[in-house]
PAZAPA-4460 file (N, C-alpha, C; in steps of 0.05 Angstrom, whole numbers, plus 32768, in hexadecimal, padded with zeros to 4 digits):
% residues 40
    n_x    n_y    n_z   ca_x   ca_y   ca_z    c_x    c_y    c_z   seq   type   mol
   836F   8708   86FC   837E   871D   870B   8388   8731   86F6     1      M     A
   8384   874A   86FB   838F   875F   86E8   83AB   8765   86F0     2      V     A
   83BC   8766   86DC   83D9   876C   86E0   83E2   8781   86CC     3      R     A
   83F7   8790   86D3   8402   87A5   86C1   841E   879C   86B9     4      T     A
   8424   879F   869F   843E   8799   8695   8448   87B0   8685     5      I     A
   8463   87B1   8681   846F   87C5   866F   8478   87B8   8656     6      T     A
   8474   87C8   8640   847E   87C0   8626   8492   87D6   861D     7      L     A
   84AA   87D0   861D   84BF   87E4   8616   84C4   87F6   862E     8      G     A
   84CA   880F   862A   84D2   8821   863F   84BB   8832   864B     9      S     A
   84A6   8836   863C   8491   8847   8647   8474   883F   8641    10      C     A
   8471   8829   8634   8456   881F   862E   844E   880A   8642    11      V     A
   8437   880E   864F   842D   87FA   8662   8411   87F0   865A    12      S     A
   840C   87D7   8660   83F3   87CA   8659   83E8   87BD   8672    13      V     A
   83CE   87C0   8676   83C0   87B4   868D   83AB   87A1   8682    14      Q     A
   83AC   8788   868C   839A   8774   8682   8398   875C   8694    15      G     A
   8389   8748   868C   8385   8730   869B   839C   871E   8698    16      I     A
   83A8   8714   86AF   83BF   8704   86AF   83B8   86E9   86A3    17      L     A
   83C8   86E0   868F   83C4   86C6   8682   83D7   86B2   868E    18      V     A
   83F1   86B9   8690   8405   86A8   869C   841F   86B8   86A0    19      R     A
   8430   86AA   86B1   844B   86B5   86B6   845F   86A4   86A7    20      T     A
   8471   86B0   869A   8487   86A1   868B   849E   869B   869D    21      L     A
   84AE   8688   8695   84C6   8680   86A5   84DA   8697   86A9    22      D     A
   84DB   86AA   8696   84EE   86C0   8697   84E4   86D6   86A8    23      N     A
   84CC   86D3   86B6   84C2   86E8   86C8   84AF   86FB   86BA    24      G     A
   84AB   86FA   86A0   8498   870B   8692   847C   8700   8695    25      K     A
   8468   8712   8691   844C   870B   8694   843F   870D   8678    26      L     A
   842B   86FC   8675   841A   86FD   865C   83FE   8706   8666    27      V     A
   83F4   871C   865A   83DA   8726   8661   83C8   8728   8648    28      V     A
   83AE   8726   864D   839B   8728   8637   838B   8741   863A    29      R     A
   8388   8751   8624   8378   8768   8622   8365   8764   860B    30      V     A
   834C   875C   8611   8339   8756   85FD   8342   873D   85EF    31      G     A
   8347   873F   85D4   8350   8729   85C4   836E   8728   85C1    32      E     A
   837C   873D   85CB   8399   873F   85C7   83A9   8735   85DF    33      R     A
   83C0   872A   85D9   83D2   871F   85EE   83EC   872F   85EE    34      I     A
   83F6   8737   8605   840D   8747   8608   8420   8738   861C    35      F     A
   843A   873A   8617   844E   872F   8628   8462   8745   8630    36      T     A
   8467   8747   864A   847A   875C   8653   8481   8758   8670    37      G     A
   8492   876B   8679   849C   876A   8695   8487   8775   86A9    38      A     A
   8484   8768   86C0   8471   8773   86D3   8479   878D   86DE    39      P     A
   8466   879E   86E6   846C   87B8   86F2   846E   87B5   8710    40      V     A
***
């Protein structure tokens, strides 16, 4: 499933959902990179 997250105040990343953390943040994969941020 593709999800969008925000990193900071204005940077957003869209990628494949890896998992949801206990604090409500999402982990997404874009190619070989992993990003963690708040869902949009």
